[in-house]
Structure formats: C-alpha cells, structure tokens
Legacy VTK file of the C-alpha trace (Angstrom):
# vtk DataFile Version 3.0
C-alpha trace
ASCII
DATASET POLYDATA
POINTS 303 float
26.438 49.954 9.157
28.923 51.970 11.212
30.164 48.838 12.960
30.832 47.284 9.547
32.641 50.465 8.493
34.724 50.430 11.677
35.811 46.831 11.059
36.674 47.655 7.451
38.715 50.648 8.644
40.731 48.468 11.016
41.415 45.909 8.294
42.459 48.630 5.849
44.777 50.330 8.354
46.355 46.994 9.239
46.935 46.170 5.568
48.162 49.592 4.405
49.376 51.496 7.442
47.377 54.484 6.172
46.323 56.388 9.304
46.527 60.062 8.419
45.069 62.649 6.048
41.381 63.052 5.363
40.887 59.311 5.814
41.584 59.852 9.516
38.543 62.121 9.698
36.395 59.503 7.986
37.501 56.890 10.516
36.682 59.225 13.393
33.351 60.059 11.777
32.397 56.370 11.606
33.181 56.002 15.300
31.307 59.197 16.140
28.201 57.977 14.384
28.498 54.596 16.077
28.774 56.250 19.480
25.826 58.531 18.836
23.592 55.670 17.689
24.617 53.482 20.637
23.766 56.282 23.064
20.273 56.506 21.597
19.998 52.720 21.654
20.967 52.366 25.314
24.152 50.465 24.470
26.582 51.880 27.011
29.524 49.602 26.281
29.426 50.203 22.520
29.077 53.960 22.962
32.008 54.105 25.373
34.222 51.944 23.146
33.598 54.212 20.171
34.280 57.330 22.230
37.524 55.890 23.597
38.638 54.715 20.156
38.131 58.236 18.792
40.235 59.693 21.584
43.007 57.131 21.236
43.385 57.605 17.475
43.942 61.329 17.994
46.970 61.897 20.246
48.160 65.479 20.498
50.564 65.336 17.536
47.833 63.969 15.257
45.105 66.259 16.600
47.357 69.259 16.036
47.511 68.588 12.295
43.960 69.949 12.049
43.026 71.107 15.578
40.028 73.263 14.706
38.258 70.183 13.382
39.840 67.150 15.033
39.620 68.152 18.684
35.848 67.786 18.605
36.285 64.025 18.249
38.293 63.899 21.478
35.749 64.977 24.090
33.073 62.304 23.806
34.065 60.019 26.684
32.652 62.415 29.308
29.605 62.982 27.097
28.895 59.236 27.044
29.289 59.150 30.818
26.702 61.941 31.116
24.247 60.097 28.880
24.447 57.005 31.097
24.702 58.707 34.485
28.264 57.666 35.240
28.983 60.479 37.675
31.876 58.821 39.507
33.561 57.963 36.229
33.342 61.602 35.156
34.927 62.807 38.364
37.690 60.206 38.043
38.722 61.483 34.600
41.925 63.503 34.438
41.724 67.056 33.167
43.850 67.956 30.126
47.351 68.995 31.140
47.441 71.808 28.555
44.212 73.815 28.144
45.791 75.868 25.368
46.224 72.722 23.277
42.935 71.187 24.364
40.522 74.131 24.822
37.396 72.218 23.744
38.181 69.104 25.787
38.942 71.292 28.803
35.600 73.097 28.515
33.675 69.837 28.081
35.403 68.315 31.095
34.358 71.217 33.317
30.831 70.987 31.894
30.686 67.242 32.605
32.019 67.686 36.132
29.414 70.358 36.772
26.629 68.083 35.580
27.998 65.222 37.672
28.174 67.265 40.870
24.722 68.737 40.249
23.249 65.275 39.697
24.860 64.146 42.955
23.240 67.164 44.664
26.656 68.654 45.444
25.669 72.201 44.548
28.700 74.059 45.862
31.046 71.821 43.870
28.827 72.135 40.794
28.940 75.924 41.032
32.743 75.805 41.212
32.919 73.673 38.046
30.448 75.975 36.309
32.734 78.929 37.017
35.668 77.038 35.478
33.502 76.045 32.527
32.487 79.635 31.810
36.127 80.724 32.004
37.100 77.928 29.606
34.528 79.189 27.104
36.345 82.514 27.014
39.729 81.052 26.054
41.003 82.541 22.810
42.216 79.094 21.710
38.605 77.878 21.583
37.681 80.414 18.893
37.182 78.699 15.552
37.104 75.173 16.931
34.292 73.241 15.277
32.249 70.191 16.025
31.450 69.181 12.451
29.153 71.942 11.092
28.826 73.906 14.321
31.263 75.873 16.418
32.167 74.293 19.735
31.079 77.572 21.311
29.631 80.611 19.600
30.139 83.829 21.613
28.072 85.840 19.147
24.391 86.704 19.684
23.559 83.821 17.302
24.714 81.274 19.933
25.034 78.535 17.293
27.552 76.413 19.145
27.387 73.011 20.793
28.460 74.274 24.196
25.950 77.109 24.035
23.446 74.310 24.632
25.582 72.945 27.456
25.851 76.366 29.085
22.072 76.579 29.489
21.768 72.953 30.578
24.386 73.292 33.301
22.793 76.475 34.624
19.416 74.750 34.697
20.700 71.595 36.379
22.347 73.579 39.178
19.324 75.828 39.756
17.148 72.707 39.883
19.223 71.322 42.770
18.931 74.693 44.500
15.162 74.203 44.219
14.814 77.317 42.071
12.613 75.358 39.729
11.077 78.153 37.666
14.500 79.583 36.837
15.859 76.099 36.200
13.161 75.307 33.666
13.726 78.653 31.926
17.341 77.656 31.267
16.413 74.131 30.226
13.809 75.449 27.777
16.453 77.823 26.403
18.762 74.826 25.920
16.065 73.113 23.853
15.729 76.162 21.614
19.493 76.349 21.086
19.713 72.593 20.480
17.034 72.787 17.774
18.727 75.823 16.199
22.096 74.131 15.626
23.208 73.818 12.026
22.236 70.429 10.584
24.810 67.744 11.289
25.123 63.975 10.942
25.236 63.012 13.712
23.602 65.955 15.453
26.060 68.346 17.084
24.760 67.976 20.642
24.997 64.402 21.847
22.056 64.209 24.270
18.848 66.012 23.289
18.164 68.874 25.682
14.515 67.800 25.782
15.513 64.667 27.676
16.737 66.661 30.685
13.886 69.172 30.492
11.184 66.520 30.214
12.696 64.278 32.874
12.949 67.055 35.450
9.501 68.430 34.611
8.067 64.964 35.204
10.042 64.602 38.423
8.299 67.740 39.676
4.882 66.512 38.583
4.486 68.762 35.536
3.261 65.893 33.421
1.303 67.889 30.841
4.307 69.939 29.729
6.627 66.942 30.053
4.369 64.931 27.742
4.489 67.727 25.171
8.298 67.804 25.435
8.617 64.055 24.874
6.195 64.069 21.958
8.207 66.829 20.287
11.404 64.852 20.818
9.834 61.746 19.299
9.005 63.741 16.187
12.657 64.726 15.874
14.053 61.314 16.884
11.289 58.772 16.177
10.761 55.971 18.689
13.855 56.752 20.748
13.693 54.796 23.980
14.566 57.760 26.228
11.537 59.869 25.330
9.329 56.796 25.158
10.333 56.093 28.754
9.365 59.652 29.646
6.049 59.310 27.860
5.412 56.124 29.819
6.022 57.952 33.102
3.484 60.620 32.111
0.886 58.057 31.055
1.249 56.188 34.347
0.957 59.402 36.332
-2.232 60.298 34.462
-3.571 56.753 34.994
-4.242 56.209 31.303
-4.079 52.440 31.193
-4.584 52.011 27.444
-1.801 54.525 26.763
0.442 52.781 29.270
0.011 49.423 27.541
0.653 50.900 24.097
3.750 52.813 25.198
5.086 49.783 27.054
4.977 47.834 23.797
6.855 50.625 22.015
9.399 50.764 24.850
9.950 47.025 24.617
10.745 47.284 20.922
12.933 50.391 21.285
14.964 48.925 24.140
15.539 45.497 22.600
19.294 46.084 22.319
19.743 48.256 25.420
22.304 47.051 27.941
21.373 49.338 30.833
18.154 49.870 32.698
16.458 53.120 31.700
14.199 54.507 34.427
13.999 58.090 33.145
14.723 60.033 29.951
17.809 61.523 31.601
19.882 60.027 34.392
19.958 63.487 35.968
16.419 62.705 37.173
17.354 59.420 38.843
18.419 59.531 42.469
20.144 56.171 42.002
21.537 56.802 38.551
24.497 54.555 37.980
23.119 52.684 34.989
22.682 49.199 36.439
22.712 46.283 34.033
19.419 45.692 32.317
17.827 42.415 33.385
14.460 43.039 31.749
13.026 45.457 29.223
12.334 49.010 30.274
8.611 48.265 30.081
8.860 46.481 33.438
10.424 49.410 35.305
8.438 51.822 37.419
LINES 1 304
303 0 1 2 3 4 5 6 7 8 9 10 11 12 13 14 15 16 17 18 19 20 21 22 23 24 25 26 27 28 29 30 31 32 33 34 35 36 37 38 39 40 41 42 43 44 45 46 47 48 49 50 51 52 53 54 55 56 57 58 59 60 61 62 63 64 65 66 67 68 69 70 71 72 73 74 75 76 77 78 79 80 81 82 83 84 85 86 87 88 89 90 91 92 93 94 95 96 97 98 99 100 101 102 103 104 105 106 107 108 109 110 111 112 113 114 115 116 117 118 119 120 121 122 123 124 125 126 127 128 129 130 131 132 133 134 135 136 137 138 139 140 141 142 143 144 145 146 147 148 149 150 151 152 153 154 155 156 157 158 159 160 161 162 163 164 165 166 167 168 169 170 171 172 173 174 175 176 177 178 179 180 181 182 183 184 185 186 187 188 189 190 191 192 193 194 195 196 197 198 199 200 201 202 203 204 205 206 207 208 209 210 211 212 213 214 215 216 217 218 219 220 221 222 223 224 225 226 227 228 229 230 231 232 233 234 235 236 237 238 239 240 241 242 243 244 245 246 247 248 249 250 251 252 253 254 255 256 257 258 259 260 261 262 263 264 265 266 267 268 269 270 271 272 273 274 275 276 277 278 279 280 281 282 283 284 285 286 287 288 289 290 291 292 293 294 295 296 297 298 299 300 301 302
C-alpha cells in the first residue's frame, strides 16, 4: 500500500509541483512506513531507498520550515544500515556539518557509529562515539524535537524518547564486547522496557525492536531459555516477523527439539519469502560476519 502511495505522490508532484506544506509530511510518512515495513521484511534495498528518499526531500531549507517535526525523517539511513549490519557503510557516512541545525541527525550518527564499532569489536572506538553521542543528547537544540508522537530524546525521569532506547542499547552493546555480560544484559533489558513504553506510533518510534538485540546476544551466550521468552514476546508484538522467528529457530535447534525446528522452519520460509538478504540471527550485532550477503535460499536453510 505504501509503495502505491509513494508512486501516486510522485505522479502528483510531477503534475502539480506541490512539494511543501502538510502534504510534505504525508509524503515523508508514506516513505517512513515503507522503510519500516521493508526492514521487518528483510528487504534491504527497498528500506534504504525509502530512507534516502526521505532525506533527499528534506534539504536544510525545507527541514527548517518545521524542524521539530521534520528532522526525524532525516536520520533513517544509518538506522537502516544498523538493521542490516552495514557497519562499513555507517562509518563511511559524513557527519552533519552543523549540529545546531541537525541535532537529532548528529545524535543518531554518533549512536550508529558506536553500534558499528561495537559490532566490529572495536571497543575503544565505540566508547569514543558513545561519549560524543551522550554529549549530543545534551544539546539544547535537541529539546522539543519529535519523532512522530515521541520526543527524539526525553531527559526527564519518564525517558519517553526514541534515543532513550538507543542510549541503553549502545551501553549494552559496548559492555557485551567488553565481556561484561551481566551488565550488558541489564542495559539491553532496560532498552526493551523503554521501547515498549514509547507512546503509540505508526510506524513505531524505534526502528529495530530492542528485543532483537537482547535475544540475539542472549542466544549467542547460550542463554536459550531467556532468549526464547524474549523472541516469543516480540512475536506477540510483531506477529510472524522473520527476525524473531530466526531467533526462535536458533533456540529450538540448540534445545534439539526437532518437531519445533521443522515447524519454525516452515514459518521462517513464509516470513522470509520477500527477503533479499540472508538472515542468520535476529540482530546483525550477533553475527561475526554480518555484512548482509545476498539471500540465495530461504532463511530456513541457514544454520
């Protein structure tokens, strides 16, 4: 439906030249929803196209007409790269030249770079990006910036902001690479709580469910019972999503439950029918070789 809407938008803009006002937000919203759905569906190319289209339709002069709302549509390219484990691509992105104009994009870029370095096991570099990220969250220009129904970052005790989730995730990812696993999982569990507590949005305010990272890293450390519970909870929130199904499959294989394995493989095959990348874990942060290779066969054949 969003792809149809995007095509209709392009035809309308071409015919009328109408590119501003509230209609601009609707166009960005259609692309945002398309990106979000493609991320869940394992369609990397579609997700990245939508994210780039959002960014390109909002140059600084346009974004500044309604910055508290429009900037949130500009930071999704690095978020798509995180979803699909494109660590090199994240590190190749240029940082905004004016953090005062782009406070949200600046914060997200430092967050993404921290996740990338952590996933590459470059802990010192990840810590440096985390420090920059935390400083970016304190910028006065970030106050009041929204990502749809949620603040980009909420400094209050309520912590109802999108990057409040990211703050806990980044801390957990770095601690995990430092092999401080108990502390890492505490932060990742906190991220799940904050993710669930966000104000309802369509699409959801945080792009990649925090449970995907928590469950993937729990499974990587052999904590299959808790990981299974995490994936089952995620499947209740996002039914039959291929990422948590892949995690559930890992747990079933580890527990040598052959009937479960066969059943989950069938569900994975259906959920990944349109995926364009190979999914070996619920989060690419858990894959040592996580560069999203092209998908030759369904995820049910992966190990």
